[in-house]
C-alpha positions in Angstrom: 107.8 11.1 26.5 106.3 13.4 29.2 105.4 17.0 29.8 108.5 19.2 30.5 106.9 20.5 33.8 105.6 17.2 35.2 107.8 17.4 38.4 106.6 21.0 39.1 103.0 19.9 38.6 103.2 16.9 40.9 105.0 18.9 43.6 102.1 21.4 43.7 99.6 18.7 44.6 99.2 17.6 48.2 99.9 13.9 48.6 96.5 13.1 50.0 94.6 14.8 47.2 92.7 12.7 44.7 89.5 13.1 42.6 88.0 16.5 42.4 90.5 17.9 45.0 93.5 17.0 42.8 91.7 18.2 39.6 91.0 21.6 41.3 94.7 22.1 42.2 95.7 21.1 38.6 93.1 23.5 37.2 94.4 26.4 39.2 98.0 25.5 38.4 97.2 25.6 34.7 95.5 29.0 35.1 98.6 30.3 36.8 100.9 28.9 34.1 99.4 29.6 30.7 102.6 28.6 28.9 102.3 25.1 30.5 98.7 24.9 29.6 99.6 25.7 26.0 102.1 22.7 26.1 99.3 20.4 27.3 97.1 21.6 24.4 99.8 20.9 21.9 100.2 17.3 23.2 96.5 16.6 22.8 96.4 18.2 19.3 99.2 15.9 18.2 97.4 12.8 19.6 94.1 13.8 17.8 95.9 14.5 14.5 97.7 11.1 14.8 94.4 9.5 15.4 93.0 11.1 12.4 95.9 10.1 10.2 95.5 6.5 11.3 91.7 6.6 10.6 91.1 5.6 14.2 87.6 6.0 15.5 88.5 6.5 19.2 91.4 7.4 21.5 91.5 6.8 25.3 93.9 8.0 27.9 94.1 8.8 31.6 93.0 6.9 34.7 94.4 3.6 36.1 92.7 1.6 33.4 95.0 2.9 30.7 98.2 2.0 32.6 99.8 5.3 31.6 99.4 4.6 27.9 97.4 6.1 25.1 95.0 3.7 23.4 93.4 3.9 20.0 90.7 1.9 18.2 91.2 1.2 14.5 88.7 -0.9 12.6 87.1 -2.1 15.9 90.3 -3.2 17.7 91.5 -1.0 20.6 95.2 -1.2 21.5 97.9 0.9 23.3 100.3 3.0 21.1 103.8 2.7 22.6 105.2 5.5 20.3 102.9 8.1 22.0 104.7 7.6 25.3 103.7 7.0 29.0 102.1 9.6 31.1 101.2 10.0 34.8 97.7 10.5 36.0 98.5 14.1 36.8 99.8 14.7 33.2 96.8 13.2 31.5 94.5 15.2 33.8 96.4 18.4 32.9 96.2 17.6 29.2 92.4 17.2 29.1 91.7 20.1 31.5 93.7 22.4 29.3 91.0 22.0 26.6 88.0 22.4 28.8 86.3 25.8 29.3 85.7 27.1 32.9 82.1 26.1 32.7 83.0 22.6 31.4 85.5 22.2 34.2 82.9 23.1 36.8 80.4 20.7 35.3 83.0 17.9 35.4 83.8 18.6 39.1 80.1 18.7 40.1 78.7 15.9 38.0 81.9 13.7 37.8 81.7 13.6 34.0 81.3 16.0 31.0 80.7 15.6 27.3 82.1 18.2 24.9 83.4 18.7 21.3 86.7 20.0 19.9 87.3 21.5 16.5 90.6 22.1 14.7 91.0 24.0 11.5 92.5 22.1 8.5 94.3 23.3 5.4 92.1 23.7 2.3 90.3 22.0 0.8 89.4 20.3 4.1 87.2 22.3 6.4 87.9 21.2 10.0 88.6 18.2 12.2 86.0 17.6 14.8 86.1 15.3 17.8 83.6 14.3 20.5 85.1 14.1 24.0 83.9 12.5 27.2 85.9 12.9 30.4 85.0 11.1 33.6 86.5 9.8 36.9 88.2 6.4 37.0 89.2 5.4 40.6 89.7 9.0 41.6 91.6 10.1 38.4 90.4 11.5 35.1 89.9 9.1 32.2 89.1 10.5 28.7 87.7 9.3 25.4 87.7 11.2 22.1 85.7 10.0 19.1 86.6 11.2 15.6 83.8 12.8 13.7 83.8 11.9 10.0 85.1 14.7 7.8 82.9 13.7 4.9 79.2 12.7 4.6 78.0 9.4 3.2 75.2 9.3 0.7 72.1 7.1 1.2 73.3 4.9 -1.7 76.8 4.7 -0.1 75.3 3.3 3.1 73.3 0.8 1.1 69.9 2.2 2.2 67.2 1.0 -0.4 65.5 3.7 -2.4 62.0 3.0 -1.0 63.4 3.6 2.5 65.3 6.7 1.5 62.2 8.2 0.1 60.3 7.8 3.4 63.2 9.5 5.2 63.0 12.4 2.7 60.7 15.4 3.6 59.9 15.8 -0.1 58.1 12.5 -0.1 56.9 12.0 3.5 56.2 15.2 5.5 55.7 13.7 8.9 56.7 10.6 10.9 59.3 9.3 13.2 62.6 8.0 11.8 64.5 5.8 14.3 68.2 4.9 13.9 69.3 2.4 16.5 72.3 0.4 17.5 74.8 0.0 20.3 77.5 2.6 21.0 80.0 2.7 18.1 77.6 1.2 15.5 77.7 4.2 13.2 74.4 5.8 14.1 75.8 9.3 13.9 77.1 8.6 10.4 73.7 7.4 9.2 71.9 10.3 10.9 74.2 12.8 9.2 73.5 11.2 5.8 69.8 11.5 6.3 70.2 15.2 7.4 72.4 15.9 4.4 69.9 14.3 2.0 67.1 16.5 3.3 69.4 19.5 3.4 70.1 19.1 -0.3 66.6 18.1 -1.5 64.2 20.4 0.4 63.6 24.1 1.1 63.0 23.6 4.7 64.1 24.3 8.3 66.1 21.6 10.1 66.8 21.9 13.8 69.4 19.6 15.2 69.7 19.1 19.0 72.9 17.2 20.0 75.0 16.4 23.0 77.5 17.4 21.9 77.1 18.6 18.3 79.2 16.4 16.1 79.2 17.0 12.3 78.2 20.7 11.5 76.0 20.9 8.5 76.2 24.0 6.4 72.8 25.3 5.2 72.3 24.3 1.6 68.8 24.4 0.2 67.5 24.1 3.8 68.2 26.3 6.8 70.0 24.2 9.4 70.4 25.2 13.0 72.5 23.3 15.6 71.7 23.5 19.3 74.1 21.8 21.8 72.8 20.5 25.1 74.5 22.3 27.9 75.5 25.4 26.0 72.6 26.3 23.8 69.8 24.3 25.5 69.2 22.6 28.8 68.3 19.1 27.6 67.1 17.1 24.6 63.6 17.4 25.9 63.6 21.2 26.4 65.4 21.6 23.0 62.7 19.6 21.2 59.9 21.6 22.9 61.5 24.9 22.1 62.1 23.7 18.5 58.3 23.5 18.0 58.1 27.3 18.4 60.9 27.9 15.8 59.0 27.0 12.6 60.8 23.7 11.9 60.1 21.1 9.3 62.5 18.5 10.6 63.6 18.1 14.3 66.6 15.9 14.9 67.0 14.8 18.5 70.4 13.3 19.0 69.3 10.6 21.4 66.1 9.5 23.2 67.5 8.8 26.7 64.4 8.8 28.9 60.6 8.6 28.9 60.1 12.4 28.9 62.3 12.8 25.8 60.5 9.9 24.1 57.1 11.5 24.9 58.2 14.8 23.5 59.5 13.2 20.2 56.1 11.4 19.8 54.4 14.7 20.4 56.6 16.4 17.7 55.5 13.8 15.1 51.9 13.9 16.3 51.9 17.7 15.7 52.7 17.1 12.0 56.5 17.4 12.0 59.2 14.9 10.8 61.4 13.8 13.7 64.7 11.8 13.4 66.4 10.4 16.5 68.5 7.5 17.8 68.1 4.8 20.4 70.4 2.3 22.0 68.8 -1.0 20.9 70.0 -3.8 18.7 66.9 -4.6 16.6 63.8 -3.0 15.3 61.6 -5.1 17.5 63.7 -4.3 20.6 63.2 -0.6 19.7 59.4 -0.9 19.9 59.6 -2.8 23.1 62.0 -0.4 24.6 60.0 2.7 23.8 56.8 1.2 25.3 58.6 -0.2 28.4 60.0 3.3 29.3 56.5 4.3 30.5 54.5 3.0 33.5 52.0 0.3 32.8 49.0 2.6 33.0 50.4 4.8 30.1 51.7 2.0 27.8 48.4 1.5 25.9 48.3 5.2 24.9 52.0 5.2 24.0 51.6 2.0 21.9 48.8 3.5 19.9 50.7 6.8 19.4 53.8 5.0 18.3 51.8 2.9 15.8 50.5 6.2 14.4 53.8 8.0 14.0 56.5 5.4 13.4 57.7 5.6 9.8 61.1 3.8 9.6 63.3 2.0 12.1 66.8 1.1 11.0 69.0 -0.9 13.4 72.6 -1.3 12.5 75.9 -2.9 13.5 79.5 -2.5 12.3 80.8 -5.9 11.4 84.5 -6.9 10.7 85.3 -7.7 7.1 87.6 -10.4 5.7 90.2 -7.7 4.9 90.2 -6.4 8.5 88.0 -3.4 8.1 84.3 -2.7 9.0 81.1 -2.9 7.1 77.6 -1.8 8.2 74.9 -4.5 8.6 71.4 -3.3 9.0 67.8 -4.2 9.8 65.0 -2.1 8.3 61.4 -1.9 9.3 59.0 0.3 7.3 55.7 0.9 9.0 52.5 0.0 7.0 49.0 -0.9 8.1 50.0 -4.4 9.0 52.9 -3.2 11.3 50.6 -0.6 12.8 48.1 -3.3 13.7 50.8 -5.6 15.2 52.0 -2.8 17.4 48.5 -1.8 18.6 47.4 -5.4 19.2 50.6 -6.3 21.1 51.6 -8.8 18.4 55.1 -7.3 18.0 56.6 -10.7 17.5 54.8 -10.9 14.1 56.9 -8.0 12.8 60.0 -10.1 12.2 58.2 -12.1 9.5 56.9 -8.9 8.0 60.5 -7.7 7.6 61.5 -11.0 6.1 58.7 -10.7 3.4 59.0 -6.9 2.9 61.9 -6.6 0.5 59.8 -4.7 -2.1 59.4 -2.0 0.5 63.1 -1.9 1.3 62.7 -4.0 4.5 65.1 -6.7 5.7 66.1 -8.5 8.8 69.7 -8.2 10.2 70.1 -11.9 9.3 69.1 -11.3 5.7 71.5 -8.4 5.4 74.4 -10.4 7.0 73.7 -13.2 4.5 73.9 -10.7 1.6 77.2 -9.3 2.9 78.6 -12.9 3.1 77.4 -13.7 -0.4 79.2 -10.6 -1.7 82.4 -11.7 -0.1 82.7 -9.0 2.6 82.3 -11.2 5.7 82.7 -14.9 6.6 79.8 -17.2 7.5 81.1 -17.4 11.1 81.2 -13.6 11.4 77.6 -13.5 10.2 76.5 -16.0 12.8 78.5 -14.1 15.5 76.8 -10.8 14.8 73.3 -12.1 14.1 70.5 -11.2 16.6 68.7 -14.5 15.7 71.6 -17.0 15.4 69.2 -19.9 14.8 67.7 -18.1 11.8 71.2 -17.2 10.6 72.2 -20.8 10.6 69.0 -21.7 8.7 69.8 -19.1 6.0 73.2 -20.7 5.5 71.8 -24.3 5.6 74.4 -25.1 8.3 73.8 -28.1 10.5 
Protein backbone atom coordinates (compact mmCIF):
# COMPACT_ATOMS: atom_id res chain seq x y z
CA UNK A 1 0.00 0.00 0.00
CA UNK A 2 1.31 3.47 -0.87
CA UNK A 3 0.09 6.86 -1.99
CA UNK A 4 -0.85 7.00 -5.68
CA UNK A 5 1.43 9.99 -6.29
CA UNK A 6 4.54 8.89 -4.41
CA UNK A 7 6.77 8.90 -7.52
CA UNK A 8 5.71 12.45 -8.40
CA UNK A 9 6.31 13.63 -4.85
CA UNK A 10 9.78 12.12 -4.56
CA UNK A 11 10.75 13.49 -7.98
CA UNK A 12 9.91 17.02 -6.76
CA UNK A 13 12.44 16.83 -3.89
CA UNK A 14 16.13 17.59 -4.59
CA UNK A 15 18.29 14.58 -3.67
CA UNK A 16 20.38 16.48 -1.12
CA UNK A 17 17.36 17.85 0.78
CA UNK A 18 16.56 16.44 4.24
CA UNK A 19 15.05 17.80 7.45
CA UNK A 20 13.27 21.12 7.25
CA UNK A 21 14.35 21.69 3.63
CA UNK A 22 12.64 18.49 2.49
CA UNK A 23 9.56 19.23 4.61
CA UNK A 24 9.30 22.71 3.09
CA UNK A 25 9.30 21.27 -0.44
CA UNK A 26 6.63 18.69 0.49
CA UNK A 27 4.60 21.43 2.20
CA UNK A 28 4.59 23.54 -0.95
CA UNK A 29 3.86 20.52 -3.15
CA UNK A 30 0.78 19.67 -1.09
CA UNK A 31 -0.38 23.29 -1.30
CA UNK A 32 -0.05 23.14 -5.09
CA UNK A 33 -1.88 19.78 -5.31
CA UNK A 34 -4.96 19.94 -3.04
CA UNK A 35 -6.35 16.69 -4.43
CA UNK A 36 -3.17 14.87 -3.34
CA UNK A 37 -3.32 16.53 0.05
CA UNK A 38 -6.89 15.20 0.40
CA UNK A 39 -5.61 11.66 -0.34
CA UNK A 40 -3.05 12.03 2.46
CA UNK A 41 -5.75 13.15 4.85
CA UNK A 42 -7.88 10.13 3.97
CA UNK A 43 -5.00 7.76 4.75
CA UNK A 44 -4.45 9.23 8.21
CA UNK A 45 -8.20 9.19 8.88
CA UNK A 46 -8.27 5.46 8.07
CA UNK A 47 -5.32 4.78 10.39
CA UNK A 48 -6.83 6.69 13.29
CA UNK A 49 -10.23 5.03 12.88
CA UNK A 50 -8.50 1.62 12.75
CA UNK A 51 -6.64 2.54 15.91
CA UNK A 52 -9.92 3.48 17.55
CA UNK A 53 -11.58 0.21 16.49
CA UNK A 54 -8.70 -1.77 18.02
CA UNK A 55 -8.91 0.27 21.25
CA UNK A 56 -5.24 1.14 20.75
CA UNK A 57 -3.84 3.92 22.91
CA UNK A 58 -1.16 5.13 20.46
CA UNK A 59 -0.09 4.97 16.82
CA UNK A 60 3.38 5.82 15.49
CA UNK A 61 4.68 6.27 11.95
CA UNK A 62 7.39 8.05 10.00
CA UNK A 63 11.13 8.44 10.54
CA UNK A 64 13.85 5.75 10.29
CA UNK A 65 12.85 4.25 13.63
CA UNK A 66 9.55 2.95 12.25
CA UNK A 67 11.22 1.14 9.32
CA UNK A 68 8.43 2.26 6.98
CA UNK A 69 5.74 0.57 9.08
CA UNK A 70 2.82 1.84 11.15
CA UNK A 71 3.04 0.84 14.82
CA UNK A 72 0.22 0.72 17.36
CA UNK A 73 0.10 0.18 21.13
CA UNK A 74 -2.68 -2.05 22.46
CA UNK A 75 -2.83 -2.77 26.22
CA UNK A 76 0.74 -1.62 26.69
CA UNK A 77 2.40 -3.56 23.82
CA UNK A 78 3.58 -1.58 20.77
CA UNK A 79 3.85 -3.55 17.51
CA UNK A 80 3.93 -2.89 13.74
CA UNK A 81 0.72 -3.58 11.77
CA UNK A 82 1.62 -5.22 8.46
CA UNK A 83 -1.89 -4.79 7.03
CA UNK A 84 -1.52 -1.01 7.07
CA UNK A 85 1.32 -1.21 4.56
CA UNK A 86 4.84 0.21 4.11
CA UNK A 87 5.51 3.88 3.43
CA UNK A 88 8.53 5.96 2.49
CA UNK A 89 9.76 8.83 4.65
CA UNK A 90 8.37 11.27 2.08
CA UNK A 91 4.92 9.66 2.17
CA UNK A 92 4.60 9.73 5.96
CA UNK A 93 5.85 13.33 5.99
CA UNK A 94 3.17 14.28 3.45
CA UNK A 95 0.51 12.42 5.47
CA UNK A 96 1.15 14.30 8.70
CA UNK A 97 1.76 17.70 7.03
CA UNK A 98 -1.60 17.40 5.28
CA UNK A 99 -3.32 17.74 8.67
CA UNK A 100 -1.24 20.59 10.07
CA UNK A 101 -2.38 24.21 9.76
CA UNK A 102 0.03 26.77 8.24
CA UNK A 103 0.93 28.08 11.70
CA UNK A 104 1.53 24.53 13.02
CA UNK A 105 3.79 23.77 10.06
CA UNK A 106 5.83 26.90 10.70
CA UNK A 107 6.11 26.02 14.39
CA UNK A 108 7.32 22.54 13.43
CA UNK A 109 9.93 23.90 11.03
CA UNK A 110 11.25 26.49 13.51
CA UNK A 111 11.10 24.46 16.76
CA UNK A 112 11.63 20.96 15.26
CA UNK A 113 8.48 19.62 16.97
CA UNK A 114 4.82 20.49 17.39
CA UNK A 115 1.96 19.17 19.54
CA UNK A 116 -1.61 19.44 18.28
CA UNK A 117 -5.04 17.82 18.41
CA UNK A 118 -7.31 16.31 15.75
CA UNK A 119 -11.07 15.86 15.92
CA UNK A 120 -13.32 13.72 13.71
CA UNK A 121 -17.14 13.73 13.83
CA UNK A 122 -18.79 10.41 14.64
CA UNK A 123 -22.30 9.12 13.89
CA UNK A 124 -24.83 9.60 16.75
CA UNK A 125 -25.01 8.80 19.60
CA UNK A 126 -21.23 9.26 19.70
CA UNK A 127 -20.01 12.85 19.68
CA UNK A 128 -16.53 12.94 18.17
CA UNK A 129 -13.20 11.13 18.06
CA UNK A 130 -10.26 13.14 19.40
CA UNK A 131 -6.54 12.46 19.14
CA UNK A 132 -3.45 14.18 20.51
CA UNK A 133 -0.63 14.40 17.99
CA UNK A 134 3.09 15.02 18.37
CA UNK A 135 5.35 15.42 15.32
CA UNK A 136 9.13 15.72 15.56
CA UNK A 137 12.33 15.05 13.60
CA UNK A 138 14.00 11.63 13.67
CA UNK A 139 17.41 11.67 11.93
CA UNK A 140 16.26 14.33 9.50
CA UNK A 141 12.79 12.92 8.82
CA UNK A 142 9.42 13.42 10.45
CA UNK A 143 8.23 10.94 13.06
CA UNK A 144 4.72 11.17 14.48
CA UNK A 145 2.75 9.82 17.42
CA UNK A 146 -1.00 10.06 17.93
CA UNK A 147 -2.67 9.22 21.23
CA UNK A 148 -6.36 8.36 21.33
CA UNK A 149 -8.42 10.46 23.72
CA UNK A 150 -11.10 8.46 25.53
CA UNK A 151 -14.61 9.02 24.16
CA UNK A 152 -16.21 8.47 27.54
CA UNK A 153 -15.48 9.72 31.02
CA UNK A 154 -14.75 7.55 34.03
CA UNK A 155 -16.42 8.15 37.37
CA UNK A 156 -14.42 8.48 40.56
CA UNK A 157 -15.89 5.15 41.70
CA UNK A 158 -14.91 3.57 38.37
CA UNK A 159 -11.31 4.61 38.94
CA UNK A 160 -11.38 3.18 42.45
CA UNK A 161 -10.79 6.54 44.16
CA UNK A 162 -11.96 6.31 47.81
CA UNK A 163 -14.83 8.56 48.80
CA UNK A 164 -12.85 10.60 51.40
CA UNK A 165 -10.36 11.47 48.63
CA UNK A 166 -13.08 12.26 46.07
CA UNK A 167 -14.68 14.65 48.56
CA UNK A 168 -11.41 16.57 48.94
CA UNK A 169 -11.18 16.83 45.14
CA UNK A 170 -14.73 18.22 44.96
CA UNK A 171 -15.21 22.00 45.15
CA UNK A 172 -18.44 21.45 47.07
CA UNK A 173 -16.50 20.02 50.01
CA UNK A 174 -13.10 21.72 49.76
CA UNK A 175 -12.97 25.16 48.13
CA UNK A 176 -9.21 25.59 47.86
CA UNK A 177 -6.08 23.49 47.64
CA UNK A 178 -3.78 21.80 45.17
CA UNK A 179 -4.70 18.45 43.62
CA UNK A 180 -1.71 16.68 42.04
CA UNK A 181 -2.11 13.76 39.62
CA UNK A 182 1.28 12.23 38.87
CA UNK A 183 2.80 9.39 36.89
CA UNK A 184 4.98 8.64 33.92
CA UNK A 185 3.85 9.25 30.33
CA UNK A 186 1.03 6.87 29.43
CA UNK A 187 -0.03 6.19 33.02
CA UNK A 188 -3.58 7.49 32.58
CA UNK A 189 -3.15 10.91 34.20
CA UNK A 190 -5.41 12.60 31.63
CA UNK A 191 -8.18 10.05 32.26
CA UNK A 192 -8.07 10.74 36.01
CA UNK A 193 -7.88 14.50 35.45
CA UNK A 194 -10.98 14.38 33.23
CA UNK A 195 -12.89 12.33 35.81
CA UNK A 196 -12.14 14.96 38.49
CA UNK A 197 -13.19 17.78 36.16
CA UNK A 198 -16.42 15.97 35.25
CA UNK A 199 -17.29 15.36 38.91
CA UNK A 200 -16.87 19.06 39.66
CA UNK A 201 -18.72 20.02 36.46
CA UNK A 202 -21.72 17.95 37.58
CA UNK A 203 -21.73 18.75 41.30
CA UNK A 204 -21.01 22.49 41.42
CA UNK A 205 -22.29 25.79 40.03
CA UNK A 206 -18.86 27.15 39.28
CA UNK A 207 -16.37 28.32 36.64
CA UNK A 208 -13.70 25.81 35.54
CA UNK A 209 -10.81 27.03 33.36
CA UNK A 210 -8.77 24.29 31.66
CA UNK A 211 -5.35 25.09 30.17
CA UNK A 212 -4.01 22.26 27.99
CA UNK A 213 -1.27 21.50 25.49
CA UNK A 214 -3.08 20.41 23.47
CA UNK A 215 -6.69 20.27 24.66
CA UNK A 216 -7.68 16.61 24.88
CA UNK A 217 -11.19 15.73 26.10
CA UNK A 218 -13.60 18.64 25.58
CA UNK A 219 -15.99 19.03 28.53
CA UNK A 220 -19.44 20.44 27.84
CA UNK A 221 -20.66 22.92 30.44
CA UNK A 222 -23.13 21.14 32.74
CA UNK A 223 -23.88 22.77 36.09
CA UNK A 224 -20.52 24.56 35.78
CA UNK A 225 -19.22 26.90 33.09
CA UNK A 226 -16.19 25.18 31.50
CA UNK A 227 -13.67 26.99 29.32
CA UNK A 228 -10.80 25.37 27.41
CA UNK A 229 -7.66 27.32 26.52
CA UNK A 230 -5.04 25.63 24.36
CA UNK A 231 -1.38 26.56 24.70
CA UNK A 232 -0.14 27.88 21.37
CA UNK A 233 -3.50 28.92 19.93
CA UNK A 234 -5.47 30.47 22.83
CA UNK A 235 -2.67 31.27 25.26
CA UNK A 236 1.12 31.54 25.10
CA UNK A 237 2.07 29.11 27.88
CA UNK A 238 0.77 27.20 30.91
CA UNK A 239 2.17 29.92 33.13
CA UNK A 240 0.57 32.84 31.29
CA UNK A 241 -2.71 30.93 30.98
CA UNK A 242 -2.81 30.36 34.73
CA UNK A 243 -2.04 34.02 35.48
CA UNK A 244 -4.70 35.18 33.03
CA UNK A 245 -7.23 32.74 34.52
CA UNK A 246 -7.01 34.56 37.86
CA UNK A 247 -8.65 37.56 36.17
CA UNK A 248 -11.48 35.47 34.69
CA UNK A 249 -13.47 34.81 37.88
CA UNK A 250 -12.53 31.10 38.19
CA UNK A 251 -13.35 28.64 40.93
CA UNK A 252 -11.13 25.83 39.62
CA UNK A 253 -8.07 26.23 37.40
CA UNK A 254 -6.77 23.12 35.67
CA UNK A 255 -3.17 23.36 34.44
CA UNK A 256 -2.44 20.45 32.12
CA UNK A 257 1.13 20.00 33.29
CA UNK A 258 3.68 21.65 35.59
CA UNK A 259 6.82 21.63 33.43
CA UNK A 260 9.07 24.22 35.06
CA UNK A 261 9.67 26.31 38.19
CA UNK A 262 7.75 29.33 36.89
CA UNK A 263 4.60 27.27 36.22
CA UNK A 264 4.90 25.56 39.62
CA UNK A 265 5.24 28.96 41.33
CA UNK A 266 2.15 30.22 39.51
CA UNK A 267 0.10 27.15 40.50
CA UNK A 268 1.14 27.62 44.14
CA UNK A 269 0.10 31.28 43.88
CA UNK A 270 -3.30 30.23 42.50
CA UNK A 271 -4.01 28.06 45.51
CA UNK A 272 -2.56 30.66 47.87
CA UNK A 273 -5.08 33.15 46.50
CA UNK A 274 -7.99 30.93 47.52
CA UNK A 275 -8.67 28.92 44.36
CA UNK A 276 -8.71 25.20 43.72
CA UNK A 277 -5.97 24.07 41.31
CA UNK A 278 -5.64 20.69 39.62
CA UNK A 279 -2.52 19.73 37.69
CA UNK A 280 -0.21 16.89 36.69
CA UNK A 281 3.46 16.10 37.21
CA UNK A 282 5.79 13.47 35.75
CA UNK A 283 6.80 11.66 38.95
CA UNK A 284 6.30 8.08 40.07
CA UNK A 285 5.30 8.54 43.74
CA UNK A 286 3.75 11.04 46.13
CA UNK A 287 7.04 11.55 47.96
CA UNK A 288 8.94 12.05 44.69
CA UNK A 289 6.37 14.70 43.74
CA UNK A 290 7.10 16.75 46.86
CA UNK A 291 10.86 16.42 46.33
CA UNK A 292 10.53 17.34 42.65
CA UNK A 293 8.51 20.51 43.29
CA UNK A 294 10.95 21.78 45.91
CA UNK A 295 14.04 20.83 43.86
CA UNK A 296 12.82 22.86 40.86
CA UNK A 297 13.78 26.02 42.76
CA UNK A 298 17.24 27.37 43.69
CA UNK A 299 18.41 26.57 47.25
CA UNK A 300 17.72 30.08 48.57
CA UNK A 301 14.03 29.77 47.59
CA UNK A 302 13.38 26.19 48.71
CA UNK A 303 12.41 26.99 52.31
CA UNK A 304 9.71 29.40 51.15
CA UNK A 305 8.45 26.93 48.54
CA UNK A 306 8.43 24.10 51.10
CA UNK A 307 6.26 26.11 53.50
CA UNK A 308 3.93 27.25 50.75
CA UNK A 309 3.54 23.69 49.44
CA UNK A 310 2.74 22.44 52.96
CA UNK A 311 0.01 25.08 53.21
CA UNK A 312 -1.72 24.41 49.87
CA UNK A 313 -1.21 20.72 49.00
CA UNK A 314 -4.47 18.81 49.43
CA UNK A 315 -4.25 15.48 47.57
CA UNK A 316 -1.45 13.80 45.64
CA UNK A 317 -2.35 10.74 43.59
CA UNK A 318 0.40 8.88 41.74
CA UNK A 319 -0.60 6.14 39.33
CA UNK A 320 0.63 3.41 37.00
CA UNK A 321 -1.09 1.25 34.40
CA UNK A 322 -0.27 -2.37 35.21
CA UNK A 323 -0.77 -5.43 32.93
CA UNK A 324 -3.49 -7.77 34.12
CA UNK A 325 -3.64 -11.56 34.01
CA UNK A 326 -6.03 -11.42 31.01
CA UNK A 327 -3.69 -9.18 28.98
CA UNK A 328 -5.32 -5.82 29.64
CA UNK A 329 -4.36 -2.92 31.93
CA UNK A 330 -5.50 -1.82 35.38
CA UNK A 331 -4.66 1.32 37.30
CA UNK A 332 -2.57 1.03 40.46
CA UNK A 333 -2.41 4.16 42.60
CA UNK A 334 -0.75 5.78 45.58
CA UNK A 335 -2.73 8.43 47.47
CA UNK A 336 -1.53 11.04 49.93
CA UNK A 337 -4.05 13.31 51.68
CA UNK A 338 -2.45 16.24 53.46
CA UNK A 339 -3.25 16.75 57.14
CA UNK A 340 -1.40 18.52 59.95
CA UNK A 341 1.10 15.64 60.30
CA UNK A 342 1.94 15.68 56.59
CA UNK A 343 2.24 19.47 56.66
CA UNK A 344 4.69 19.27 59.56
CA UNK A 345 6.74 16.60 57.79
CA UNK A 346 7.04 18.79 54.68
CA UNK A 347 7.94 21.93 56.64
CA UNK A 348 10.49 20.13 58.83
CA UNK A 349 12.17 18.30 55.91
CA UNK A 350 10.99 14.94 57.26
CA UNK A 351 9.44 13.88 53.96
CA UNK A 352 10.66 10.31 54.43
CA UNK A 353 8.11 9.93 57.26
CA UNK A 354 5.21 10.45 54.86
CA UNK A 355 5.37 6.89 53.49
CA UNK A 356 4.40 5.45 56.88
CA UNK A 357 1.61 8.05 57.16
CA UNK A 358 0.16 6.69 53.89
CA UNK A 359 0.49 3.11 55.17
CA UNK A 360 -1.56 4.02 58.26
CA UNK A 361 -3.98 6.46 56.61
CA UNK A 362 -6.56 4.10 55.13
CA UNK A 363 -9.46 5.78 56.97
CA UNK A 364 -8.61 8.98 55.11
CA UNK A 365 -8.44 7.17 51.76
CA UNK A 366 -4.65 7.00 51.73
CA UNK A 367 -2.59 4.07 50.50
CA UNK A 368 0.88 3.32 49.20
CA UNK A 369 1.40 1.94 45.71
CA UNK A 370 2.50 -1.33 47.29
CA UNK A 371 -0.72 -1.63 49.29
CA UNK A 372 -2.81 -1.00 46.17
CA UNK A 373 -0.79 -3.53 44.13
CA UNK A 374 -1.31 -6.08 46.93
CA UNK A 375 -5.07 -5.45 46.78
CA UNK A 376 -5.13 -5.84 42.99
CA UNK A 377 -3.31 -9.17 43.36
CA UNK A 378 -5.69 -10.30 46.10
CA UNK A 379 -8.65 -9.58 43.80
CA UNK A 380 -7.09 -11.65 41.02
CA UNK A 381 -6.31 -8.85 38.58
CA UNK A 382 -2.51 -9.19 38.58
CA UNK A 383 0.13 -11.73 39.56
CA UNK A 384 2.51 -11.45 42.51
CA UNK A 385 5.45 -11.03 40.13
CA UNK A 386 3.72 -8.17 38.29
CA UNK A 387 3.09 -6.47 41.64
CA UNK A 388 6.77 -6.73 42.52
CA UNK A 389 7.85 -5.53 39.06
CA UNK A 390 5.71 -2.37 39.25
CA UNK A 391 6.27 -1.52 42.91
CA UNK A 392 8.26 1.58 43.80
CA UNK A 393 9.47 -0.09 46.98
CA UNK A 394 10.17 -3.69 45.94
CA UNK A 395 11.46 -4.70 49.38
CA UNK A 396 8.20 -3.55 50.97
CA UNK A 397 6.21 -5.34 48.25
CA UNK A 398 8.00 -8.61 48.98
CA UNK A 399 7.28 -8.12 52.71
CA UNK A 400 3.55 -7.65 52.01
CA UNK A 401 3.49 -10.98 50.20
CA UNK A 402 5.62 -12.69 52.84
CA UNK A 403 7.98 -13.83 50.09
CA UNK A 404 11.51 -14.93 50.93
